[in-house]
N, C-alpha and C positions, 0 to 999 in steps of 0.2 A: 739583428742580422738573421738569427735563426727563424724569426717570424716571417721575414721577407722570403727566405728560402722555402719555407713551408708553403707560403702563398703561391710562390712561383711554381712549385711542384704540383700543387693542386690545380692550377690553371693549365699546366701542360699535360695533365693526366688525361688519357683517353681510354675508354674500355677496349679490350681486345676483341678480335673477331669472334672468338668463342663466347665471350661474355655477351656480345650483341646478339648472337644467335640464341643464346639461352634466354635473354630478356624477351626476344621476339617470340620464342616458343611459349614462354609464360603468358605473354599478352594474348596469343592465339588461344591458349588453353582457357584463360579467364573469359575471353569473349565467347568461346564455344560453350562453356559451362553456363554463362548467363543466358545465351540463346536457348539452350536445352531447358533450363529452369523456367524461363518465361513461357516457352512453348508448352511444357507439361502443365504449368499453372493455368494457362488459358484453356487448355484442353479439359482439365478437371473442372474449372469453374463453368466453362461452356456446357459441359455435360450435366452438371448439377442444375445450372440455370435452365437448360432445356427441359430437364425432367420436371422441374417445378412449374415452369410456365405452361407446359403441355398437360399438366394434371387436370382432372375434371373440375375440381373446386377452385382453381386458381383465380378465376374472375371474381368469385365471392370473397376470397381472401384478400385480393388486391383492393377491393372496395372497402373492406372492413379495417384493414391494417395499414394500407399504403395509399391512402387518399391524400393527394398533394394539397388540395385546397384546405382540407381539415388540418393538415400538418402546419400550413402557413398561418392559419387562424389561431391555432393553439400554441404556437411557438413562443410568443411573448409571455404568456402566463406560465408556461412550463419553465422558461428561462428565469423568470422572476423567482419561482420556487427553487430552482437550482442554486441561486445565489444564497438562499437560506441554508441549503445543504453544505455549501462551501464554508460558510461561516461556522456552522456547527462542527464541521470536520476540523477546522483550524483550532477552535477553542478546545474541543475535546482532545485533540492530539497533544496540545501543550499540557493539559491536565494529566493525560495518560502517561506522558514521559515522566512527569514529576512523581506521580503516585507509584508507578511501576518501578522506578529506580529506587524509591524509598523502600518498597517491599523487598526488592532484590537485595539491597544492602542489609536489611533486617534479617533476611534468611541466610545470609553468609556470615552473620556475627558468630563468634566463637565463645565458648565458655558456658558454664552452667547458669550463670546469672542471666544470660540472654535467652535462656530456653523458653520462657513464656512468650517473648517477642517472636522467636522463631516459630513456635507453635501457632501463634496468632497469624503470622504471615502464611504459613503452610495451609491453615484452615481456610483463609481467604482465597488463596489460589485454587485449592481443591474445589471449593464450593462454586466459585464463579466460572471455573473451567468446566464444571459438570452441568451447569444450568445453560439451556439454550438461550441465545441472546434475545430472541423474540419473547421468551417467557419472562426474562428479567425486565424487558420493556413493559410488558403487561403488568407485572407485579408492582413496579415502581410508578408507572404512568397512571394506573388506575387506583392503586392502593395508597400511594404517597399523598395525593391531594385529599383523599378520604380521611386520612389521619387528622387533618386540621392542626398540624403542629405549629406552634407559635413561632413566627419569624421565618417560616419556610415558604417559598413560593408555591403557588398552585398551578403555575403554567405547565402545560404538558411538554413544552419545549425544554424546560429545565429538567423535568423528570426523565424525559427520553434521552437527553444528553447525559444525565447522571448514569443511566443504565449502560450507555455506550462506554462511558469512562470506567465504570466498575468491571464490566465484562472484559474489555480490551486490556485493562491494566493487569489482569490476572495472567493473560498470555504474554504480554510484553515484559512483565516482571521475570518470567522464566527465560526470556531471551537475554535480558540483562544479567540474570544470575549465571547463565551459561557463559556469557562473555567474561564475567568477573572470575569465575572458577577456571576459565581457560588460561588465565595469566599464571605463569609458573610461580610456585611458592618462593623461588629464589629472588623474584622481584620484590616481594614483600620484605624478605629478610634483608635485602640490600638497602631498602628504604629505611628499615628500622636501625640498621647498622650505621646509617648516616645521621642518626639522632632524630628522625622524624617520628611523630606520634602515629598511632593507628589511623586516626582520621586524616592526618597529612599524607601518610603513605597511600591510603585509599584514594585521596583526592588527586595527588600529584603523580602517582606511579601506576596504580592499578586501573582506575577508571579511564584515563586517557587511552590505554591499550585496549581495554574492554570495549570502549565506545567505537573504536575503529573496526573492531572485529564484528560487531553486531549491526553495523549500518545497513548491509543488504537485507537481512530479515526484518529490520525495523521499517525500511522503505516498503517492503512487501506488505507488512501489516498496515501501513498507511494507505496503500492501494485498497486493501480490504475495507478499511474504515471509510474511504471515500464512497464506496457503493453501499455499505451497511448503514450509512447515515440516513439513507432513504427509508429505513425501517420505522423511523419515528412517525411516519405517515399514519401508522395504525392508531396513533393517539389523536389524530385529527389535526396535526401540525401541517400548515400549508407549505409543504416543501414541493419539490418537483413531482413526486409521485402523487401527492394529494391533488395538486393542480391538474395533473393529467387525468385523475379520476373524475374531477369536477367537469372537465371539458368532455370527457367520454360520456358522462351521464346526460349531456344535452341531447345527443342523438344516437347513443349506443354505438358510436364509431370508435374503435380502439387505436386509431392512429396516434393520439396523444401519448399513449403508453410507449409506442415505438419512438416517438420524438424524445421522450424522457430517457429511454434506453440509449439512444444515440448520443445524447448530451452526457450521460454518465460515462459512456465509452470514450468520449472525447477527453474526459478527465483522467480515467484510469489507465487507458492504453499508453499514452505518453509516459506516465509515471512508471508503468511496468517495464517499458522498454529502457527507460533511464536506469531503473534498478538493475536490469540484466547487464546493461553496458558497464555500469559501475562495478558489478560483481566480476565481470570478465576482466576488467582493467586491473582490479586488485587481486586477481587470481583465485577468486572464490568460485566453487563449483557446487551446485546443488543447494545454494542458499535459498531458503524460503520462509515465508511467514508461518505463523502457527494458527491463524484464525482465518 
């Protein structure tokens, strides 16, 4: 009976004259803001575009960097290389999550017995956060195969991916550690009071809360990894950048590099916008990656 009355009241309800005027004013204000934003954007872009097109060297720049025929001819090769970047990014990201979470847990262990592990984790994070990523790629990509270690691959793709994993894990480990330490100590005490062991408390109480808190910065680090996967091209790996370099070497037209840049943007920009949307939805402000 109450549900029927509620439904009938909902059907009979009509907004008041004041409410309709308020809604109309809001619609006009939204439309006005959209028109002003669109106009100012077009004015700015038009001014910048006019300045670029009217510059003395524009014709030469257009032929060298924005040749449509060259873009079309090089697109299949660059796209094939981009597929390798995507696979490298996926595999490396999985390994980064595993390694960084392990390091973060080790660094949060308590007690004097765990001091050597904490020291080792701290040294790893300090070293790889201090080394430039490109330098790590050179050290492992050229030095790793030269060692001739038994059972270790000589592929530059393997060593380049290993450099990405080691470097990014140092940064992501600090993200995880910040998330773990942000969980209030009372949560740990509550878990232990229920009879859970340290490992069970960490798994069922602490990590789920920490994971939800660090998702935005983790997504930002994934965006960075998407574009930094192109650095393995310095080892000769045939990724998107290397393919663009090969196409450019045919006639010294740099349009393939622009094509590679556009394809990378097609990967990173949607992910970046998704990260911002998720952060706003969860009420996070100023969340950002570390690399």
